Structures are given as C-alpha cells and as structure tokens.
KOLTI-702578 format. One record per residue (C-alpha): residue number from 1; x, y, z. Coordinates in steps of 0.25 Angstrom, whole numbers, always signed. Example, Ala and Ser with C-alpha at 12.3 -4.5 7.8 and 13.67 -1.06 7.14 Angstrom:
BEGIN
PT num     x     y     z
PT   1   +49   -18   +31
PT   2   +55    -4   +29
REM end
This chain:
BEGIN
PT num     x     y     z
PT   1  -140  -141  +220
PT   2  -134  -154  +223
PT   3  -141  -161  +213
PT   4  -136  -151  +202
PT   5  -122  -151  +208
PT   6  -122  -167  +206
PT   7  -129  -165  +192
PT   8  -117  -156  +188
PT   9  -106  -165  +194
PT  10  -112  -177  +186
PT  11  -112  -168  +174
PT  12   -97  -164  +176
PT  13   -94  -179  +178
PT  14  -101  -182  +166
PT  15   -94  -171  +158
PT  16   -80  -176  +163
PT  17   -83  -189  +159
PT  18   -88  -186  +146
PT  19   -75  -178  +144
PT  20   -66  -190  +149
PT  21   -73  -200  +140
PT  22   -70  -191  +128
PT  23   -55  -189  +131
PT  24   -54  -204  +133
PT  25   -60  -208  +120
PT  26   -52  -195  +114
PT  27   -39  -204  +117
PT  28   -36  -192  +127
PT  29   -29  -202  +138
PT  30   -22  -211  +127
PT  31    -8  -213  +129
PT  32    -1  -215  +115
PT  33   +11  -225  +115
PT  34   +17  -224   +99
PT  35   +18  -237   +92
PT  36   +33  -242   +92
PT  37   +41  -250   +80
PT  38   +33  -248   +69
PT  39   +36  -243   +55
PT  40   +31  -230   +54
PT  41   +32  -221   +40
PT  42   +26  -208   +40
PT  43   +21  -205   +25
PT  44   +19  -191   +21
PT  45    +4  -189   +14
PT  46    -5  -177   +11
PT  47   -12  -174   +25
PT  48   -24  -182   +30
PT  49   -22  -195   +25
PT  50   -35  -199   +33
PT  51   -38  -212   +28
PT  52   -31  -224   +21
PT  53   -35  -237   +14
PT  54   -27  -246    +7
PT  55   -30  -255    -5
PT  56   -22  -268    +1
PT  57   -22  -275   -14
PT  58   -14  -263   -20
PT  59    -8  -258    -8
PT  60   -13  -243   -12
PT  61   -15  -234    +1
PT  62   -28  -224    -2
PT  63   -25  -211    +8
PT  64   -36  -201   +10
PT  65   -30  -187   +12
PT  66   -36  -173   +16
PT  67   -29  -162   +24
PT  68   -40  -161   +35
PT  69   -35  -149   +42
PT  70   -36  -142   +28
PT  71   -51  -145   +24
PT  72   -50  -137   +12
PT  73   -39  -145    +6
PT  74   -44  -157    -3
PT  75   -38  -171    -1
PT  76   -34  -183    -9
PT  77   -34  -199    -9
PT  78   -20  -204   -11
PT  79   -14  -218   -14
PT  80    -1  -224    -8
PT  81    +3  -236   -14
PT  82    +9  -245    -2
PT  83   +16  -254   -10
PT  84   +26  -243   -15
PT  85   +38  -239    -7
PT  86   +35  -224    -9
PT  87   +23  -216    -1
PT  88   +19  -208   -12
PT  89    +5  -205   -13
PT  90    -5  -204   -24
PT  91   -15  -194   -25
PT  92   -26  -202   -30
PT  93   -37  -190   -31
PT  94   -30  -177   -34
PT  95   -34  -180   -49
PT  96   -49  -179   -47
PT  97   -48  -164   -42
PT  98   -58  -168   -31
PT  99   -66  -155   -25
PT 100   -65  -155    -9
PT 101   -60  -171   -10
PT 102   -57  -172    +6
PT 103   -56  -187    +7
PT 104   -57  -194   +22
PT 105   -61  -209   +22
PT 106   -57  -219   +12
PT 107   -61  -233    +8
PT 108   -56  -242    -2
PT 109   -65  -254    -8
PT 110   -62  -265   -18
PT 111   -74  -271   -24
PT 112   -76  -285   -28
PT 113   -75  -281   -43
PT 114   -61  -277   -39
PT 115   -64  -261   -41
PT 116   -59  -252   -30
PT 117   -64  -239   -24
PT 118   -59  -229   -15
PT 119   -70  -221    -8
PT 120   -67  -209    -1
PT 121   -73  -199    +9
PT 122   -73  -184    +5
PT 123   -78  -171   +13
PT 124   -80  -160    +4
PT 125   -83  -146    +9
PT 126  -100  -147    +9
PT 127  -100  -162    +7
PT 128   -94  -176   +10
PT 129   -93  -186    -1
PT 130   -86  -200    -4
PT 131   -79  -203   -17
PT 132   -76  -215   -23
PT 133   -63  -219   -31
PT 134   -61  -230   -38
PT 135   -46  -235   -37
PT 136   -39  -237   -50
PT 137   -25  -243   -48
PT 138   -18  -230   -41
PT 139   -29  -220   -45
PT 140   -43  -217   -42
PT 141   -55  -215   -50
PT 142   -67  -206   -44
PT 143   -79  -215   -44
PT 144   -90  -208   -36
PT 145   -95  -198   -25
PT 146  -104  -200   -15
PT 147  -112  -190    -6
PT 148  -121  -192    +5
PT 149  -129  -184   +16
PT 150  -125  -195   +22
PT 151  -109  -193   +22
PT 152  -109  -184   +35
PT 153   -96  -184   +40
PT 154   -90  -196   +32
PT 155   -77  -201   +38
PT 156   -73  -214   +32
PT 157   -79  -224   +21
PT 158   -80  -238   +19
PT 159   -83  -242    +4
PT 160   -91  -255    +3
PT 161   -95  -255   -12
PT 162   -93  -246   -24
PT 163  -102  -236   -21
PT 164  -106  -240    -5
PT 165   -98  -237    +7
PT 166   -99  -234   +22
PT 167   -95  -219   +28
PT 168   -93  -215   +42
PT 169   -98  -201   +47
PT 170   -89  -197   +57
PT 171  -101  -187   +62
PT 172  -115  -184   +58
PT 173  -115  -171   +66
PT 174  -109  -158   +58
PT 175   -95  -152   +62
PT 176   -98  -143   +75
PT 177   -99  -142   +90
PT 178  -111  -155   +90
PT 179  -100  -164   +82
PT 180   -89  -160   +92
PT 181   -96  -163  +104
PT 182  -103  -176   +98
PT 183   -87  -179   +96
PT 184   -83  -176  +108
PT 185   -95  -185  +114
PT 186   -92  -195  +106
PT 187  -107  -195  +101
PT 188  -109  -204   +90
PT 189  -113  -196   +78
PT 190  -108  -203   +67
PT 191  -111  -214   +57
PT 192  -109  -223   +46
PT 193  -116  -222   +33
PT 194  -117  -231   +21
PT 195  -117  -226    +6
PT 196  -125  -237    -4
PT 197  -121  -230   -16
PT 198  -132  -219   -17
PT 199  -135  -215    -3
PT 200  -128  -216   +12
PT 201  -135  -221   +23
PT 202  -131  -222   +39
PT 203  -128  -236   +43
PT 204  -123  -233   +57
PT 205  -125  -221   +66
PT 206  -121  -217   +79
PT 207  -104  -219   +78
PT 208   -95  -208   +86
PT 209   -86  -203   +74
PT 210   -86  -215   +64
PT 211   -74  -214   +57
PT 212   -67  -225   +50
PT 213   -75  -237   +43
PT 214   -71  -249   +37
PT 215   -75  -264   +34
PT 216   -72  -278   +38
PT 217   -65  -287   +25
PT 218   -77  -295   +25
PT 219   -86  -284   +24
PT 220   -94  -288   +36
PT 221   -90  -277   +45
PT 222   -89  -263   +45
PT 223   -80  -255   +54
PT 224   -81  -240   +58
PT 225   -73  -231   +69
PT 226   -79  -224   +79
PT 227   -67  -213   +81
PT 228   -73  -206   +94
PT 229   -79  -219  +100
PT 230   -65  -225   +97
PT 231   -72  -238   +90
PT 232   -74  -247   +79
PT 233   -86  -251   +76
PT 234   -88  -264   +70
PT 235  -103  -265   +60
PT 236  -109  -275   +52
PT 237  -115  -268   +40
PT 238  -129  -273   +35
PT 239  -128  -279   +21
PT 240  -141  -273   +18
PT 241  -142  -260   +25
PT 242  -127  -258   +27
PT 243  -131  -252   +41
PT 244  -119  -255   +51
PT 245  -124  -265   +63
PT 246  -113  -263   +74
PT 247  -107  -275   +78
PT 248   -94  -271   +87
PT 249   -88  -259   +92
PT 250   -73  -259   +96
PT 251   -65  -249  +103
PT 252   -53  -244   +98
PT 253   -43  -237  +107
PT 254   -42  -224   +98
PT 255   -51  -217   +88
PT 256   -52  -225   +78
PT 257   -52  -218   +63
PT 258   -51  -225   +49
PT 259   -51  -240   +48
PT 260   -43  -249   +38
PT 261   -44  -264   +37
PT 262   -31  -273   +36
PT 263   -28  -285   +30
PT 264   -33  -294   +40
PT 265   -45  -285   +42
PT 266   -42  -278   +55
PT 267   -46  -263   +56
PT 268   -34  -252   +56
PT 269   -39  -240   +63
PT 270   -32  -227   +62
PT 271   -35  -219   +76
PT 272   -34  -207   +85
PT 273   -30  -209   +98
PT 274   -32  -196  +104
PT 275   -44  -188   +97
PT 276   -41  -175  +104
PT 277   -26  -176   +98
PT 278   -32  -179   +86
PT 279   -42  -167   +87
PT 280   -29  -158   +90
PT 281   -22  -164   +78
PT 282   -34  -161   +69
PT 283   -32  -146   +72
PT 284   -17  -146   +73
PT 285    -7  -154   +64
PT 286    +4  -153   +75
PT 287    -5  -159   +86
PT 288    -2  -175   +86
PT 289   -12  -184   +87
PT 290    -9  -199   +90
PT 291   -13  -210   +80
PT 292   -16  -224   +81
PT 293   -20  -236   +73
PT 294   -26  -248   +78
PT 295   -30  -262   +72
PT 296   -44  -268   +75
PT 297   -44  -282   +73
PT 298   -56  -289   +66
PT 299   -61  -303   +69
PT 300   -75  -304   +62
PT 301   -75  -318   +67
PT 302   -73  -314   +80
PT 303   -80  -302   +83
PT 304   -83  -288   +77
PT 305   -75  -282   +89
PT 306   -62  -275   +85
PT 307   -48  -277   +93
PT 308   -39  -268   +93
PT 309   -25  -267   +90
PT 310   -16  -254   +92
PT 311    -6  -253   +79
PT 312    +0  -239   +80
PT 313    -1  -228   +89
PT 314    +7  -213   +89
PT 315    +7  -200   +96
PT 316    +4  -193   +82
PT 317   +18  -190   +79
PT 318   +19  -201   +68
PT 319    +6  -196   +63
PT 320    -6  -190   +69
PT 321   -22  -192   +69
PT 322   -19  -206   +62
PT 323   -34  -209   +55
PT 324   -31  -222   +48
PT 325   -22  -234   +46
PT 326   -21  -242   +33
PT 327   -14  -257   +34
PT 328    -8  -263   +23
PT 329    +4  -272   +20
PT 330    -4  -284   +28
PT 331    -5  -276   +39
PT 332    +9  -273   +41
PT 333    +8  -259   +37
PT 334    -2  -246   +38
PT 335    -3  -233   +34
PT 336    -9  -224   +44
PT 337   -16  -211   +41
PT 338   -20  -198   +49
PT 339   -32  -186   +48
PT 340   -21  -176   +45
PT 341    -6  -179   +44
PT 342    +0  -178   +31
PT 343    +7  -192   +32
PT 344    +3  -207   +34
PT 345   +10  -217   +43
PT 346   +15  -229   +36
PT 347   +17  -241   +48
PT 348   +25  -254   +47
PT 349   +19  -263   +57
PT 350   +31  -272   +57
PT 351   +39  -269   +70
PT 352   +53  -261   +67
PT 353   +64  -265   +75
PT 354   +68  -258   +88
PT 355   +80  -252   +87
REM end
C-alpha cells in the first residue's frame, strides 16, 4: 500500500510538472510590455493575411488571404505596391475563378533567367495542393498545380526551383483527439518534405509543429520554425538527396510562425507570445491575442546559431495573432500580418519623437 501511494505521488508530481512545462512553453507566464515610439499604421484588408512576401526589386508585396473562421469561403492573393502612397490592394487571383482556393503559405522566387514565380499552398475540401503562378508585372499567370499524398497538413512553402520546393507539414496526424494530445504534450509529429518536380519525399522528421520555412541568401542554409518548441532550426540541405541535415537549434522567446529574410540576410519572424490566448482568439474575434516580431541575426561565417532581438510586441489591441513580418525599405519598415484579422500593420522603425 505504501509503495502504491509513493507511485501515485510520483505520478501526480509528473502530471503537475507536465502541466507547468506546457503552460510555460505556451507563454502563460509571460508579461507583455508593448513597444513604444514606433510609427504604427493600420491598413484594412480582407481577412486572414497569414503570409506576406515582398519582391525587393519591384517593392511589390504579395498577401495571402483566407477567412479561417469561415472555411467555406475561398480566399485570394493580393498585391500591394509599396512604392505608391495609397494602400489599395489588387486581387490577383479572382480572375481565375479557382474552386476551393484557400491560400496559406506562399513563396516568391526569381530564377537565374529572370523569371519570377509565386508558389501558394491551398487547402481544398478533400486535398491539399500547391499552385504555381508566373509573375507578369502586376498580374499572375497560373502555370501549374502540384499534388502529393505527402502533403498531409501543409503550412508553409519554400520554392527553390521552377518546379521544386520544400513544404512543412505542421502535423502528420489527422485532426482529432490524438493530434490535440500530441500538441498538448509538444510531441514532434510534423515534418518537412521536398518536391522534386514529380514526387515528394520527407527530408526531415520529428518536428513539433513545423511552421515557417525559408532559405539563406547563398542557399547554403534552410531555416524551419517550430512553433510548439519555440525554436528555429538551421539545416544544411544535401545537394544530391535534398535531405535536411540539422546544424543548430536557436531558441525563441515566443512561438515562431512565418519567416522572412531581410536586406542583410537576417530572419524576421511573426510570433505568438501566448498560445492559449491565440487559441481563444481563433474561436472568438473579440478575444485578444498578443503579437510579436523578432529578428534573428544570422552570421553564417560565425555559426549556424541565431541570436534573437525583439523588434515589436503588443497585447493584441493593434493586431492579434501575428503570423508574419515582412521587412522592406532597407529594413526600416515592415508589414505585419495575422491569421484571422481583417487588417495588417505597417510599422516604421524610425523612432518618433516623444511629445
């Protein structure tokens, strides 16, 4: 009987420790002190600008939009010309009349021959697919669609060729109680797959909610954000097998989402400081979820490890559930998108004078 009580006590301690560890990882104990003296501008948009990427050559920003609280609705890709003073958006995909087009992660690539493409993850009712659009000035031309049984729960995409890309599956388990329990326990059940133009294959396994993915300017390193583990993984892609070889794990203060690369080669990451607040926000638009942007400094000559700098943070009043930060204008400005909101933020890094 005494031994049973000891085992029961140890089990109880283990449960309490696991709950505490999960709450800590979810940011439950984090205190939010909003950023000061930054010039913030709210720009109204269609709902759910979850991902943003910018062509620095043209200063065209591409915005992926989907109303994720109403999954029956389709979404679109929008263009914002950052050279113009107006904030009007051009709907680039409406003309295609795509059925069940629900865009998620996007990736811009310019090839050596000058051609530019935008790759887009889309969630249809019965399948997931990737659409490739050629960029022609301020319009898109639909070039191809890719499907694979390896596209299990695609979140973000990294184009590396005209028909080649990496893709993160944030889960391999289907939605349900097992997947929820795995997320609660931060069990690594996501992966990264590589599509070679004909088929997809896993190239990195056992990642806890792999989310954003991007590549260094010299194409030597690939970065993957683990939202649940609050880490950015640095990999070296094998030139023959395309397998991702892990080089380093860089911790982040908040749950990282999408990754954009700035003018200097550093990583800008939209983050979720309080994951439990984000889950409430997902169900109720009036429930605020803090937003944060971090810059992960990258020096490939020194180390594959990244060092974190907090760029921006709020309590969710300006924008809730930030998922991406896209820098431009020599990194002095950036756009912040979110998973659900019908707006984005434009933030000027030049400090405003106190009044």
